[in-house]
Each structure stands twice: as C-alpha cells, then as structure tokens.
C-alpha positions in Angstrom: 88.4 62.8 77.9 86.9 65.8 75.7 88.1 68.7 77.8 87.2 72.3 76.7 89.6 75.0 78.0 88.8 78.5 78.7 91.2 81.1 79.4 91.3 85.0 80.2 91.8 87.2 83.0 88.6 86.4 84.3 88.6 89.8 86.5 86.0 88.9 87.4 84.2 86.1 85.9 80.7 86.7 84.7 77.8 85.2 83.4 78.8 85.2 79.7 81.8 83.1 80.3 79.7 80.6 82.3 77.2 80.6 79.5 79.6 79.9 76.6 81.1 77.2 79.0 77.9 75.7 79.2 76.7 75.7 75.6 80.3 74.2 74.8 79.5 71.3 77.1 76.0 70.7 75.7 76.8 71.1 71.8 80.0 69.1 71.8 79.6 66.7 74.7 82.6 67.7 76.8 83.7 65.7 79.5 84.9 68.9 81.3 85.4 72.4 81.2 88.9 73.7 82.4 89.0 77.4 83.7 92.5 78.7 83.4 93.2 82.3 84.7 95.9 84.3 83.1 99.2 85.1 85.1 101.0 87.4 83.5 99.4 88.6 80.8 101.1 89.7 77.3 98.2 92.2 76.7 97.4 94.2 79.7 99.5 95.5 82.7 99.7 93.1 85.6 98.7 96.4 87.9 95.6 96.7 86.3 94.5 92.8 87.1 93.2 92.2 90.2 95.0 89.8 92.7 95.3 86.6 91.2 93.7 84.8 94.8 90.7 86.9 94.2 90.3 86.0 90.6 90.7 82.3 91.6 88.3 82.4 94.3 85.6 84.0 92.3 86.1 81.1 89.8 85.6 78.7 92.4 82.5 80.2 93.6 80.9 80.7 90.2 81.6 77.1 89.2 81.2 75.3 92.6 77.6 73.8 91.6 78.5 72.3 88.5 80.1 69.3 88.2 81.3 69.6 84.8 83.4 72.8 85.5 87.0 72.9 87.2 89.5 75.4 87.1 93.5 75.5 87.3 95.9 78.0 88.6 98.6 76.6 86.1 99.1 80.0 84.6 99.2 81.9 87.7 101.8 79.7 89.1 104.0 79.8 86.2 106.9 82.2 86.3 106.1 83.3 82.8 104.2 85.3 80.3 100.9 83.6 80.0 100.7 82.3 76.1 98.0 79.8 75.1 100.3 77.8 73.1 102.3 77.2 76.1 99.5 76.3 78.1 98.2 73.8 75.6 101.8 72.0 75.0 102.0 71.6 78.9 98.2 70.1 79.1 99.0 67.6 76.0 102.3 66.6 78.1 100.8 66.1 81.2 97.4 64.6 79.7 98.2 62.9 76.6 95.0 61.3 76.4 92.8 64.5 76.6 91.2 65.7 73.5 91.4 69.7 73.7 88.9 72.1 72.6 89.9 75.7 73.1 87.0 77.9 73.5 87.2 81.6 72.4 85.0 84.4 71.3 84.5 85.1 67.8 86.1 88.9 68.1 89.5 87.0 69.2 89.3 84.8 65.9 89.5 88.0 64.3 93.4 88.3 65.4 94.4 84.7 66.7 97.1 85.1 63.7 98.9 87.8 65.6 99.0 85.4 68.8 102.0 83.9 69.4 102.4 80.5 67.6 99.0 80.4 66.0 99.9 77.2 64.2 100.9 75.4 67.5 97.4 76.3 68.9 95.6 74.9 66.0 97.7 71.8 66.0 97.0 71.1 69.8 93.3 72.1 70.1 90.2 72.1 68.3 89.0 75.8 68.3 85.3 76.3 69.6 84.3 79.9 68.7 81.2 81.5 70.5 79.2 83.3 67.8 76.7 85.8 69.0 73.6 86.7 66.9 74.8 90.5 66.7 78.1 89.4 64.5 78.8 89.5 61.1 78.7 85.8 60.0 80.2 86.4 56.7 83.7 88.0 58.1 83.8 85.0 60.8 83.1 82.2 58.1 86.0 84.4 55.9 88.6 84.5 58.8 87.8 81.0 59.8 88.7 79.8 56.2 91.7 82.0 56.1 92.9 80.2 59.3 92.1 76.7 58.0 94.3 77.7 55.1 97.1 78.8 57.0 97.3 76.4 60.0 94.7 73.8 59.1 92.7 75.0 61.7 89.6 72.8 63.2 87.0 75.5 64.0 83.8 74.9 65.1 81.0 77.1 66.3 79.3 77.5 69.6 75.7 78.7 69.3 74.9 81.4 72.2 72.8 83.8 73.2 73.7 87.6 72.6 74.8 88.4 76.6 75.9 91.8 76.4 78.5 91.8 79.4 82.0 91.9 79.9 84.5 92.1 82.8 85.5 95.7 81.9 81.9 96.9 82.4 81.4 95.1 85.5 84.6 96.9 87.0 82.9 100.2 86.0 79.7 99.7 87.3 81.4 98.6 90.6 83.6 102.0 90.6 80.5 103.8 89.9 78.6 102.1 92.6 75.9 100.5 90.4 74.5 97.2 90.8 76.0 94.1 89.1 73.1 91.6 89.9 72.5 89.2 87.4 75.8 89.8 85.5 77.9 87.7 87.8 76.7 84.8 90.0 75.3 85.8 93.8 78.6 84.5 95.3 80.9 86.6 93.2 78.7 89.6 93.8 78.7 89.3 97.5 82.6 88.5 97.3 83.3 91.7 95.4 81.5 93.8 97.7 83.1 92.3 101.0 86.7 92.3 99.5 86.1 95.8 98.4 87.3 95.1 94.8 87.3 97.5 91.9 86.5 100.2 94.1 86.7 104.0 92.7 90.4 105.3 93.2 89.8 108.2 90.9 90.9 111.5 92.6 92.8 109.6 95.6 96.5 110.9 95.9 99.3 107.9 95.3 99.9 107.9 98.7 96.1 107.2 99.5 95.8 104.8 96.8 98.9 103.0 98.7 97.2 103.1 102.0 94.1 101.3 100.7 95.8 98.6 98.8 97.9 97.9 102.1 94.8 98.0 104.2 93.1 95.6 102.1 96.2 93.2 102.4 96.2 93.6 106.3 92.5 93.1 106.6 93.4 89.5 105.5 96.2 89.0 107.3 95.3 90.2 110.7 92.3 89.4 112.9 89.7 91.7 113.6 90.7 93.2 116.8 94.3 93.4 115.4 93.3 95.3 112.2 91.3 97.7 114.4 94.2 98.4 116.7 96.3 98.9 113.5 94.0 101.5 112.3 94.1 103.2 115.8 97.7 103.3 115.6 97.8 104.9 112.3 95.6 107.6 113.2 97.3 108.2 116.5 100.5 108.4 114.8 99.4 111.0 112.5 97.9 113.2 115.2 101.3 112.6 117.0 103.1 113.7 114.0 100.8 117.0 113.7 101.4 118.0 117.4 104.9 117.6 116.5 105.5 119.3 113.2 106.6 115.8 111.6 105.7 114.0 108.3 102.1 112.8 108.6 102.5 110.4 105.7 105.3 108.9 107.0 103.8 108.6 110.5 100.9 106.9 109.2 102.5 104.4 107.1 104.6 103.5 109.9 101.8 103.3 112.2 99.5 101.1 109.7 102.6 98.6 109.0 103.8 98.5 112.9 102.0 95.1 113.5 101.7 93.6 110.0 103.6 90.5 111.4 101.6 89.9 114.7 99.3 87.3 113.7 101.8 85.1 111.8 102.7 81.7 113.7 105.7 81.9 116.1 107.5 79.2 114.7 106.8 80.9 111.1 108.3 84.2 112.7 111.3 81.9 113.4 111.6 80.4 110.4 111.2 83.6 108.7 114.2 85.1 110.7 116.6 81.9 110.1 116.2 82.3 106.3 116.6 85.9 106.1 119.4 86.2 108.9 117.3 88.4 111.1 119.3 88.1 114.2 117.2 86.8 117.4 118.3 86.8 120.9 117.5 84.0 123.5 114.6 85.8 125.1 113.0 85.9 121.6 113.7 82.3 121.0 112.1 81.6 124.4 109.1 84.2 123.3 109.1 84.2 119.7 106.0 86.2 119.6 108.5 89.3 120.7 109.8 89.0 116.9 106.9 90.5 115.1 108.5 93.9 115.3 111.7 92.8 113.6 109.5 90.4 111.3 107.4 93.3 110.6 110.1 95.6 109.4 111.2 92.9 107.2 107.9 92.2 105.4 107.3 96.0 105.4 110.3 96.3 103.1 109.8 93.0 100.9 106.2 92.7 100.8 104.9 96.3 100.9 107.8 98.0 99.3 108.6 100.7 101.9 112.2 101.7 101.5 112.3 104.6 104.0 114.9 103.6 106.7 113.3 105.7 109.4 109.7 103.9 109.0 111.4 100.6 108.8 113.5 101.4 112.0 110.3 102.6 113.7 108.7 99.3 112.8 111.5 97.2 114.2 111.5 99.0 117.7 108.2 99.7 118.4 107.7 97.2 121.0 111.0 97.4 122.9 112.0 100.9 122.2 115.5 101.8 121.8 118.3 104.3 123.1 118.3 107.5 121.5 115.2 107.0 119.3 114.4 109.5 116.6 111.0 111.3 116.4 109.4 108.5 114.4 110.6 105.9 116.8 108.8 107.8 119.7 105.7 108.6 117.7 104.9 104.7 116.6 106.0 103.6 120.2 103.9 105.9 121.8 101.0 105.5 119.3 101.1 101.9 120.1 100.5 102.4 123.4 97.7 105.0 123.8 95.8 104.3 120.7 91.7 104.9 121.6 91.1 101.2 122.0 93.6 100.7 124.8 92.0 100.7 128.0 94.1 98.6 130.5 97.4 99.9 131.0 97.8 102.2 134.1 97.9 106.0 133.7 96.7 105.9 130.4 94.9 109.2 130.6 97.6 111.0 131.8 99.9 109.5 129.6 97.8 110.3 126.3 97.6 114.1 127.6 101.4 114.1 128.1 102.2 112.7 125.0 100.8 115.7 123.1 103.0 118.0 125.0 106.3 116.2 125.5 107.1 112.9 123.4 109.9 112.3 125.8 108.1 112.8 128.9 105.5 110.3 127.6 108.1 107.8 126.7 109.6 107.9 130.3 106.0 107.1 131.6 105.4 104.5 129.3 108.8 103.0 130.0 108.3 103.0 133.5 104.9 101.8 133.7 105.9 98.7 131.4 109.2 97.9 133.7 107.0 98.1 136.5 104.1 95.5 135.1 106.4 93.4 134.3 108.2 93.1 137.5 105.0 92.8 139.1 103.8 90.2 137.1 106.8 88.0 137.4 107.9 88.2 134.0 111.3 89.7 135.0 113.3 86.8 133.4 111.4 87.2 130.0 111.9 91.3 129.9 113.9 92.0 126.4 117.2 93.4 127.4 116.4 95.9 124.8 113.5 97.2 126.9 115.7 97.4 130.1 118.5 99.3 127.8 115.9 101.9 126.7 114.4 102.3 130.0 117.9 102.9 131.5 119.0 105.4 128.5 115.5 107.7 129.3 115.1 107.3 133.0 118.6 106.4 134.3 116.5 104.2 136.8 116.8 100.4 137.8 114.4 98.1 137.1 115.2 96.0 140.0 
C-alpha cells in the first residue's frame, strides 16, 4: 500500500489541501491519502486553533465523496504534542507494510531541518513537495539537495497549480463577513456558517467572549427548547440582578449554565455522581432527572472553568431551593420559574411583578405554588426533601 500522509491544523481544510492531495494520488499512483489533523501543535497556541471536533468534521465533509481520501484522529487523540516523526513512527509500527509518502508544501521544505528529528522523518517517508509556479525553483532544488546530503532524503515534486488560498485568510474573511465560496467545499462553507466558526470577537470584553464560547458549547449539548429556555433564564437573571443591585455578569453566567446538564441521559447523570463522589439521595436515585442541578454545578466547574462558589451554589440549588439562600441563589431560582417562555405555572403574572419588587416574597409564592402543584398531581412521595425544607424555611407552612 502506497499511502500519502498530509498533516496540518486544517483550520479549516480548504481546496488547496484537496488539490495537492489529489495531484499526489494521480502523479505517484498512491492507494490512499490520509489526512491527519494536528492535536497539540508545537508551533501554535492551542487557544488559536478551533476545536478538534469541528476540524475533524470539516475534513470528513470535504473528503466524503472521494474514495481515495481518509482521515485519522490519531494526533488529536494522543496526549502529547504533535510531532511528525512520532506520527510516522506510530504508522510504521502499526502498518509495517505501508509505504509512506509525506506530503508538504515547498515553503515547509525550507525549514524541515528545524523540525524535531528531521533524519527520522526522511528515513520513514518519501517527501512529496507541492511545487507552485510562483516559487523560486533554484532555491527549492538547492534545499532539496542539502536535505538529501544531510539526511539521505528522497524528495519528489508534486506539480500543482498556484492556488492562492490559506486557512488564515479564510478565517479572516469569515470574521469580516466576506464570502469564502470556492475556497472551501460547499459543505464546509455551510458548516462554518451553521456553527458560527471564526466569528469576529475583536472589541468584545473577555466576559462576552466567554459567554459566546459557552453559548456555542451549550447549543450542541441542549435541545432547541432547552437552549432557548437557558437564554431566557440568563437574561431574566441579569434583569433581576439590576433590580437588586447585584453583579449582572455573575447572574448572567449562573443563568446561562444553570441547565448545562439537563439533556444528559439519566443513567449518565448517576454515573457522573458515582464517579465524582457527588451525594445522591434516595429520591434522586428514584428520579435521576432531579440530578441535573448537582451535575450541572460539577460540569460548570470542570468543563466551563467556573470557580466562583456563589455561581456554582446557585446552579446546584436552582431546582429545589435551599434554606437561607443568598441573593444569587434566589435570582436564578426565580428566573428559572418566570423567564419569558414559561407559560404553564399558575399565578405567573403576579409572581413576575413581585419578583422585581421583593425577591423573598416571589420566592415564597413560587415555593407555595410548587408544593401545591406536586401535591395535586399525586407526586408527594417524589418531592425532593430539600424542596420541603426550603418551603418550611421561607413560609413556615406545612405541605400536608
């Protein structure tokens, strides 16, 4: 098997990559081309590279109709910096019958001797170098001769048209709202637009950038209705914070993440709790959908890097409430109940009005209506004990 290897960040993959790969197949009768996106680049800050899942999906979309093209996530899945020589070594061990051809641009050839273990790269693979007609051929020939002398490199040209396109240019064009048609495949163009990739963040505050990243992540994790509800709670939390002289950004962040675990399957919620020593009551074991608040607080800390304990606590009690809630606890609990898309609870109009006048009074109204609803729907045995405790704390009433 004659296998062409083409690596890079592919952020995003574009027609230049595809043309070079196809020319390599044609000119050197390769059996397959393997696209291997970089995991942890030695040359770029990982924060500058779009998420691995997006890059992989764009590669899949670009090559799905070409039977000669395949992709591998081996570098992304490796817990190490992505170095070409390590990738080639792993391929050689795993597939000893493969004859490897490493595809690179002529500009990369000029500094191959600065890469990690260039001699090993040249030992393991024939180098196929894409030669554009706008490059200095004498300089390329001189560099190839030097590498052959230093490393016994087998360097062969891929003759390819001069396609002036780069991933960097594509990202810039998207950020400026300029078209990228014909620079990437139609499927990738649509994917970038649908996923809101490479949007312009310049001029935004760090908090707004953070919100946008979290929103993009939640849009994938939540269903459409839950995501819209989440945005409603975020904005309502901000409004309640304004009315109560509370930190709006903290309230927004807590509201945005309050349901981040809502759409996780119940069995997985239980497993997350067991694995991370999150206490589970008997009622929660019987009704694991109730765990989304506790699991949400855990995910907010480990996935979304929230360290503020007030925010985490507000997420953890937003469903049941808790005795002696602080201001943020009350804001998120109430916002979850009254956000604009809510329309089924009793007394919503009055509770909404009260919420902007007196948080405690609105809290009592919600707790009373909740207990009354659960009793009336014959779910008394499944009422979370914390809800009952919260109800007694704020109303002094009985749920009997």
